[in-house]
N, C-alpha and C positions, 0 to 999 in steps of 0.2 A: 507449692502444690502439695496437698496431703493424699496419700494412699494409705488405706487401711489404718487410719489414725496416725501415721508417721509422716513428718514433713520431709520432702524430697529436696536434695540440694540443687537439682537441674531437672528439666523436662526429661531427659534421657535416663535418669536414674530408675532403675527397675524394668527397663525395656530390653535388657540383654537376652532374655529368653526369647522375645518375639521379634527382635531385630538383629539379623546377623552382622550388619555393618557395625553396630554398637559393640557387639561381642568381639569382632575383629579389631576395631580401631577405638579403644576405650577413650582416647583423648580427642576424637573427631568433634564432639560436643563443646569441648572447652577451648577451642581455638579462639582466643581473644580478638586477634586480628580481624577474623571474619565479622565479628560484632561491630567493629568500628569502622570498617571500610566496605564499600560495595565490590564484590568480586564478580567479573564476568568474562568469560572466554572470547566474546566477540572482540576482533582485532580493531575494528572501526568504530571509534567512540569520539563523537565530535560535539564539544560544548559550544553552545549558542543562544541566541534569544529568538523568541517566537515573533514573527513580524506579522503573519496573517492566519486566522482560522477560518475555515469554510465548513460549517456544520451541515450534514444531511440527516436523513431520518435514521440511517443505520450506520454510516460511516462519514468522517470528515477529513479534510486535508489540513495538516499543519505545515506551515512554512517556517523553517528555522535558519536564521543568518549564521553561518558559521565562519564568517570572515572572508576577506578578499573578495567581496561580490559574490560569493557561493551561497545561494540558497538550497538547503536540503528540504525536499518534499517528503511528508510521510502521511500515509493513508492509514488511519487507525479508527476504531469504533467510536461513535459519539459518545457512548457510555464511558469509554476510557477518557476521552477529553474532559468529560464533565467531573468524573471521580477523581481524577488527578488534578483537577482545578487548573488546567492549562488555560492561560490568557494571554493575549498579546502583551509582549515585554517579559513574559516569564523565562526564566534561565532554565534550559533543559539540556539533555545529551540525546544527540540523535545516534542510533546505533544501527550499523549494518554488518551483518557476516560476511566474511571474505568470500565466501562461496556464492554470495548474492551479486558480486560485483563483476561485471563484464569489461573487458578491456578492448577498444577500438584504436586502431592506428589511423593517421591521416590517409594512407592509401586505401585502407578498407572502408574509410568514411567517403572518400571520393568515388569508389567503385559503387557503394551503396547509393550515392546521389545520382549516378549515371542510370541507375535501374529504376529510380523513382524520382517523384518531384517533392520538393520541400523537405520537410524534416526527415531525418534518417532513421530515428527511432521514436517510439512513443514514450519511452522511459523519461520521466521529468528530471531525474538527477544525473546531469552530464557534466563532469568536470574535467577540463583541460588541465593537464600536468606533465611532469618529466618523471620518468622512471628512475628510482634512486636505489633500488635492491630488486634483485632477482635471485630466486632459490629454486633451482630445477631439481625434481625429483624423477623417479622412474615413470610415472604416470602424469602426476600434477605437479605444478610448481606454483610459487608465491611471486607475485609481481607487487611492488610498493611504489606508489606514485605520490609525489609531492603536488598537492593541488593548491598550495599556497598558504600563507598565514601559519606556517607550522603544522599544517593538517597533512597527514599521510594516510592514503587510502589503500588498503591491502585487497589483493584480489587473488583467489586461487583458481587458476585455469589449467587446461591440460599443458603438458611439455610440448605436445606437438603444436599446439596453438601459439605457444611462445616463440618456436622455432619458425613456424609458418609465417607468421607475421613479422618476423624479424625483429622482435623486441629486444632491445639492448639497454644497458645502463645508459641514460642520458636521452633516450628516445622520448619524443613527444607523443602522448597518447591522451585518450578520453577514457576516464573511468566512469562506468554507467551502472546506475542501481535503480530498479523499480521502487516507486513510492511506496507500494504495498510491502517491500522488503525492509523498510525503515521503521524501527521501533523507537518510541520516545521514552526517556526516563527522567524523572525529576532529579 
């Protein structure tokens, strides 16, 4: 890039005056690892293969096989499906933030079924698994569930819920995520 007839070494050169981050962290723009790898804070990232796409006028549903018979449903815009070039058999990563994952125990599932008939939740993504890690905090905690094929699903729920539901390491639970909370990355 050229600025005032002078060639810049990087996009960030010359922005020190305008951008406090560049002034405080002069090496932030030169992190070579960030350029080679995708960096994302979301805990739940599942590699899989697209098995079905149903496009609508505004949004569409993408089904991703993440292994062990688990299909992850994602509702994203039809424009995104087309712009990303997502097709059946595409290799993608389905991403869900931990705060978007709800945990249900068999007892809470049974109680919900007694109150209603049929399906207990409208959420498409319901994965049975076993709790492999619990980290309790003052207000919230992290529950990690092994849903099979090496896939671990992390959930952030209140510490009170962890205790009230009797969640322990080895507990059988269902990890639930709404399709609208699942993002797709190529």
